[in-house]
C-alpha positions in Angstrom: 0.0 0.0 0.2 1.4 3.4 -1.2 0.5 4.7 2.1 3.0 7.3 4.0 2.5 8.6 7.5 4.8 11.6 8.8 4.4 13.6 12.1 5.4 14.8 15.2 4.5 13.4 18.8 5.4 13.5 22.2 8.0 10.5 21.5 10.0 12.7 19.1 9.6 16.3 20.2 9.2 18.2 23.6 5.9 20.5 24.3 7.2 23.5 23.1 8.1 22.2 19.7 4.7 20.2 19.3 2.8 23.6 20.4 4.2 25.0 17.3 3.2 22.3 15.0 -0.4 22.2 16.1 -3.2 22.9 13.6 -6.6 24.4 14.1 -9.8 23.0 12.0 -9.3 25.7 9.6 -5.5 25.4 9.3 -6.3 21.7 8.7 -8.6 22.3 5.6 -6.2 24.7 4.0 -3.1 22.2 4.4 -5.2 19.2 3.4 -6.1 21.5 0.1 -2.8 22.1 -0.3 -1.5 18.6 0.1 -3.8 17.0 -2.4 -3.0 19.7 -4.9 -0.6 17.5 -6.9 0.8 15.6 -3.8 -1.5 13.2 -2.8 -4.6 11.2 -4.0 -6.0 11.2 -0.5 -4.9 12.3 2.7 -5.8 13.1 6.5 -4.2 15.3 8.8 -4.4 14.4 12.7 -3.7 17.3 15.2 -3.8 16.8 19.1 -1.6 18.6 21.9 0.6 15.5 21.8 0.7 14.7 17.9 0.7 16.0 14.6 0.5 13.2 11.9 -0.1 13.4 8.2 -1.4 10.2 6.3 -1.2 10.4 2.6 -2.0 7.9 -0.3 -0.1 8.2 -3.7 2.2 10.5 -2.4 3.4 12.4 -6.1 7.0 11.4 -7.8 9.7 12.8 -6.2 7.5 13.7 -3.0 9.3 12.2 0.3 9.7 12.4 4.0 12.1 15.2 4.0 10.2 17.3 1.4 6.9 16.9 3.3 8.5 17.8 6.6 9.8 21.0 5.5 6.3 21.6 3.7 4.5 21.3 7.1 6.9 23.1 9.1 6.8 26.0 6.6 2.9 26.1 6.5 3.2 26.7 10.3 6.0 29.1 9.9 7.5 26.9 12.4 11.2 27.0 11.2 12.7 28.6 13.7 11.6 26.0 16.4 11.1 22.7 14.8 13.1 20.6 12.9 13.3 17.6 10.9 14.8 15.7 13.4 11.6 15.8 15.5 9.8 14.0 12.8 9.1 10.5 12.4 8.1 8.8 9.0 7.0 5.4 8.3 5.2 3.8 5.0 2.9 1.3 3.9 2.0 -1.6 6.4 4.0 0.3 8.9 2.1 3.5 8.6 -1.3 1.3 9.3 0.1 -0.3 12.3 1.2 3.1 13.6 -2.5 4.5 13.3 -4.0 1.5 14.4 -1.8 1.9 17.7 -2.7 5.4 18.0 -6.5 4.4 17.9 -6.0 1.8 20.5 -4.4 3.9 22.9 -1.2 2.5 23.2 1.0 5.0 21.4 -0.4 7.8 23.8 1.4 9.5 26.7 -0.8 8.0 28.8 -1.6 4.1 28.1 -5.2 3.7 27.0 -6.0 7.2 26.1 -10.0 7.2 25.9 -9.9 10.6 24.0 -7.5 9.7 21.1 -10.2 7.9 19.2 -12.8 10.7 19.1 -10.1 13.0 17.9 -9.4 10.6 14.9 -12.8 10.7 14.0 -12.7 14.4 14.1 -9.8 14.3 11.6 -11.5 12.0 9.3 -14.4 14.2 9.5 -12.2 17.1 8.4 -10.7 15.6 5.7 -14.5 14.6 4.2 -15.3 18.2 4.5 -12.1 19.0 2.5 -12.5 16.0 -0.2 -9.4 14.5 0.8 -10.8 11.1 1.1 -11.1 8.6 -1.1 -11.6 4.6 -1.3 -8.5 3.6 0.4 -8.8 6.2 3.1 -12.3 5.6 3.7 -11.5 1.8 4.2 -8.7 2.8 6.6 -11.0 4.8 8.4 -13.4 2.0 8.9 -10.9 -0.4 10.2 -9.0 2.1 12.7 -12.6 3.1 14.3 -12.9 -0.7 14.1 -9.6 -1.5 16.1 -10.5 1.4 18.8 -14.0 0.0 19.4 -12.8 -3.6 19.7 -9.7 -2.5 22.0 -12.3 -1.1 24.4 -15.0 -3.8 24.3 -12.2 -6.7 24.4 -9.9 -5.4 26.5 -9.5 -3.6 29.8 -7.0 -1.4 28.8 -8.9 1.9 29.1 -10.0 1.0 32.7 -9.0 2.3 36.1 -8.2 5.9 36.8 -4.9 7.0 35.5 -4.8 10.6 36.9 -4.8 11.7 40.5 -8.2 13.5 40.3 -10.0 11.1 38.5 -8.6 8.5 41.0 -10.1 10.4 43.9 -13.6 10.3 42.3 -13.4 6.6 41.7 -12.9 6.0 45.4 -15.7 8.3 46.1 -17.9 6.6 43.9 -16.9 3.0 45.6 -17.6 4.5 49.2 -20.7 6.0 48.4 -23.2 4.0 46.3 -25.2 6.9 45.0 -23.1 10.1 44.5 -26.6 11.8 43.6 -27.7 11.8 46.8 -24.3 13.2 48.3 -22.8 16.8 48.5 -19.2 17.8 48.4 -17.1 20.7 49.4 -14.2 22.2 47.5 -11.4 24.0 49.4 -9.3 26.1 46.9 -10.6 26.9 43.3 -7.2 26.0 41.6 -6.8 23.8 38.5 -6.3 20.2 40.0 -9.2 21.0 42.4 -11.7 22.2 39.7 -10.7 19.2 37.5 -11.6 16.8 40.6 -14.8 18.8 40.9 -15.5 18.1 36.9 -15.4 14.7 37.4 -17.4 14.8 40.5 -20.0 16.5 38.7 -19.5 14.0 35.6 -20.7 11.3 38.3 -23.8 12.9 39.2 -22.6 14.8 42.6 -25.9 16.0 44.3 -24.7 19.3 45.6 -21.3 21.2 45.3 -20.1 23.9 47.8 -17.1 26.1 47.1 -14.6 27.7 49.2 -11.6 29.9 48.3 -9.5 32.6 50.1 -10.3 35.0 47.2 -14.4 34.8 47.3 -14.6 35.9 43.7 -12.9 33.3 42.3 -14.9 30.8 43.9 -18.0 32.6 42.8 -16.9 32.4 39.3 -16.2 28.6 39.6 -19.9 28.3 41.1 -21.1 30.4 38.2 -19.5 28.2 35.5 -19.9 24.6 37.1 -23.0 25.3 39.4 -22.8 25.2 43.2 -22.9 27.6 46.1 -20.1 29.7 47.8 -19.1 29.2 51.5 -17.0 31.6 53.1 -13.4 30.2 53.6 -13.5 31.0 57.4 -16.6 28.9 57.7 -15.0 25.5 56.5 -15.3 23.7 59.4 -19.0 24.3 59.7 -19.5 23.4 56.2 -17.9 20.0 57.2 -20.9 19.2 59.0 -23.5 19.1 55.9 -21.2 17.6 53.2 -20.1 14.0 52.6 -16.8 14.6 50.2 -14.1 17.2 50.7 -11.9 18.1 47.9 -8.9 20.2 49.3 -6.2 22.0 46.9 -4.7 25.1 48.5 -1.7 26.2 49.2 -0.9 26.6 52.8 2.1 26.7 55.1 -0.1 24.9 57.8 -2.9 22.4 57.7 -6.5 23.7 56.7 -8.2 21.3 58.6 -7.1 19.5 62.2 -8.1 16.1 63.5 -9.9 17.5 66.5 -12.2 19.7 64.3 -13.0 16.7 62.1 -13.6 14.6 65.5 -16.2 17.2 66.6 -17.9 17.4 63.2 -18.2 13.7 63.2 -19.9 13.6 66.3 -22.4 16.3 64.9 -22.7 14.1 62.0 -23.6 10.8 63.9 -20.6 9.4 62.4 -22.0 9.4 58.8 -18.7 8.6 56.3 -16.7 11.5 55.6 -14.5 11.2 52.5 -11.3 13.7 52.4 -9.3 14.1 49.2 -6.2 15.9 49.9 -4.6 17.0 46.9 -2.9 20.1 48.4 1.1 20.3 48.4 2.1 20.5 51.2 -0.8 18.5 52.4 -4.0 20.7 53.7 -5.5 18.1 56.1 -3.7 16.7 59.1 -3.0 12.9 58.2 -3.9 12.3 61.8 -7.6 12.7 60.8 -7.4 9.3 59.2 -7.4 7.5 62.2 -11.1 8.7 63.2 -13.9 6.3 62.5 -15.7 6.6 59.5 -13.2 9.4 58.2 -11.6 8.2 54.8 -8.5 10.2 54.1 -6.4 10.2 50.8 -3.6 12.2 50.0 -1.5 12.5 46.8 0.9 9.6 47.5 -2.2 7.3 48.3 -3.9 8.3 45.1 -0.6 8.2 43.2 -0.3 4.6 44.3 -3.6 3.8 42.8 -2.8 5.6 39.7 0.7 3.6 39.3 -1.4 0.3 40.0 -3.9 0.9 37.5 -1.1 1.9 34.8 0.5 -1.4 35.3 -2.7 -3.2 35.2 -3.3 -1.3 31.8 0.1 -2.5 30.5 -0.7 -6.1 31.0 -3.2 -5.6 28.4 -1.0 -4.6 25.6 -0.3 -8.2 24.1 -4.3 -8.3 23.9 -4.4 -4.9 21.8 -1.6 -6.2 19.7 -3.3 -9.1 18.6 -6.3 -7.2 17.8 -4.1 -4.8 15.6 -2.6 -7.6 14.0 -5.8 -9.3 13.0 -7.2 -5.8 11.5 -4.1 -5.3 10.0 -4.2 -8.5 8.0 -7.6 -8.0 7.2 -7.1 -4.6 5.5 -4.2 -5.8 3.8 -6.1 -8.4 2.3 -8.4 -6.3 1.0 -5.9 -3.7 -0.6 -4.4 -6.8 -2.0 -7.6 -7.9 -3.8 -7.7 -4.5 -5.3 -4.1 -5.0 -6.7 -4.7 -8.4 -8.0 -7.6 -8.1 -10.7 -6.1 -5.2 -12.6 -2.5 -6.9 -12.3 -3.8 -9.9 -13.9 -5.4 -8.2 -16.7 -2.4 -6.2 -17.7 -0.1 -9.4 -17.4 -2.7 -11.0 -19.8 -2.7 -7.9 -21.9 1.1 -7.8 -22.0 1.6 -11.2 -22.7 -1.3 -11.1 -25.5 0.4 -8.1 -27.1 3.9 -10.0 -27.4 2.1 -12.9 -29.1 0.4 -11.0 -31.7 3.1 -8.8 -32.5 5.3 -12.2 -33.0 2.8 -13.8 -34.9 2.3 -10.7 -37.2 6.1 -10.7 -37.8 6.3 -14.2 -39.2 2.8 -15.0 -40.1 3.8 -14.8 -43.7 6.2 -17.6 -43.3 3.1 -20.1 -43.0 0.9 -21.3 -45.4 -2.8 -19.3 -45.6 -4.5 -22.8 -44.2 -1.8 -23.0 -41.3 -2.1 -19.6 -39.8 -5.5 -20.0 -38.1 -3.6 -22.9 -36.2 -0.7 -20.8 -35.6 -2.9 -18.2 -33.9 -4.6 -20.9 -31.8 -1.7 -22.7 -30.8 0.2 -19.5 -29.6 -2.9 -18.6 -27.6 -2.9 -21.7 -26.1 0.8 -21.3 -25.0 0.1 -18.0 -23.5 -3.1 -19.3 -21.8 -0.9 -22.3 -20.4 1.9 -19.6 -19.1 -0.8 -17.4 -17.3 -2.5 -20.3 -15.6 -0.4 -20.9 -12.8 0.6 -17.2 -11.5 -2.9 -16.2 -12.4 -4.5 -18.9 -9.9 -1.6 -18.2 -7.4 -2.4 -14.4 -7.5 -6.1 -15.0 -7.2 -5.7 -17.2 -4.1 -3.6 -14.4 -2.5 -6.2 -11.7 -3.2 -9.4 -14.0 -1.7 -8.5 -13.8 1.7 -5.6 -16.2 2.6 -3.5 -15.0 5.7 -0.2 -14.6 3.5 -1.0 -10.9 3.0 2.3 -9.7 2.8 3.7 -12.5 0.7 0.7 -11.8 -1.9 1.6 -7.9 -2.2 4.9 -8.8 -2.6 4.2 -11.3 -5.5 2.1 -8.6 -7.3 4.6 -5.8 -6.6 7.3 -8.3 -8.3 5.3 -9.3 -11.3 4.5 -5.3 -11.7 8.2 -4.7 -11.7 9.3 -7.4 -13.8 7.0 -6.6 -16.7 7.3 -3.0 -16.4 3.7 -2.2 -15.8 3.2 1.5 -15.6 1.2 3.2 -12.9 -0.7 1.1 -10.2 -2.9 -1.7 -10.9 -5.3 -0.2 -8.2 -5.8 2.9 -10.3 -7.7 1.1 -12.8 -9.8 -0.7 -10.3 -10.8 2.5 -8.6 -11.8 4.5 -11.9 
């Protein structure tokens, strides 16, 4: 398959370089139009915070990875920051295998990333809008999305929290059967606390209270995400009426002390209190976890959960790899079938041309009554020559598992006989 993949990712470049090569939707549309204009028959451009990758079918003669790298850098005007060595390139089956790994989430910065599949769907949709999708990329798109779907249904690689904020919420969900009937207090309106709050809201938490040293920031967050504001000085009083506490403030001393929690628990009739301390330094005195029905988790505890989940995800990689191999073999069989029919036809036409030319040169050496026999005998010779290679090629194109071997046979035959262009071009026309 004449597929070329070239791009930049977290494997090859630091964040400040990747940022320079990020394409907006409008930039993707313009770049695709330019890339298809004389460069590719079909192409798609994927751009996320961790990768920008081009996949193109049928690069024009003389266009290679170096030329495309320079073109992409020039399109973004990033020559001062981005260099050729920041890019990786791979071709044919290797490019398909790479794309499948991306869709499966095993090439992501965080193994099992569930966002990347939606980002790939979006990239294919943008390519459709730009009219740079064709029969091969359409089939590749279907196979890529199928890989992602199979990985998510047949393996556990996406399961288990791999961020501190989400690990905290998963723990809360285990402790409380129905979060919809529970309430939470967010102490500190910083980025980590806000992210944890978003996860809680995503799990359907019943009500949220927000406390922050700067009340205006707490009010802004409450307006954006819902909830009520609590005075920062009234945090201890608020503990009486909530079930979950998320604390993430910069403080040289503990914001919540065990004796305060002990007093509050008596007033709560010892109903469970779940405390997520993601402050650095810690906001809640660790002695509070000794109190009955108080569940206190700090960054180290949550980090251990995240590490355990990541290790569990890694054990699923062999299953994911097997799925990728199966889907890659299926796609290559399909692509090989596109090559086989036109190649056989061109092979037949080439031999027939040679036969008819040679017969035409020497036909006058035969008596008129023998000329029809000459034509018949030479046609039979050509058919016998064609029979075995044609049978082998057809078997390879009809779904056996030796896809790479079959593709090599087609390629070798085309090179030996100097067939022009690509057999698939005829098929697609």
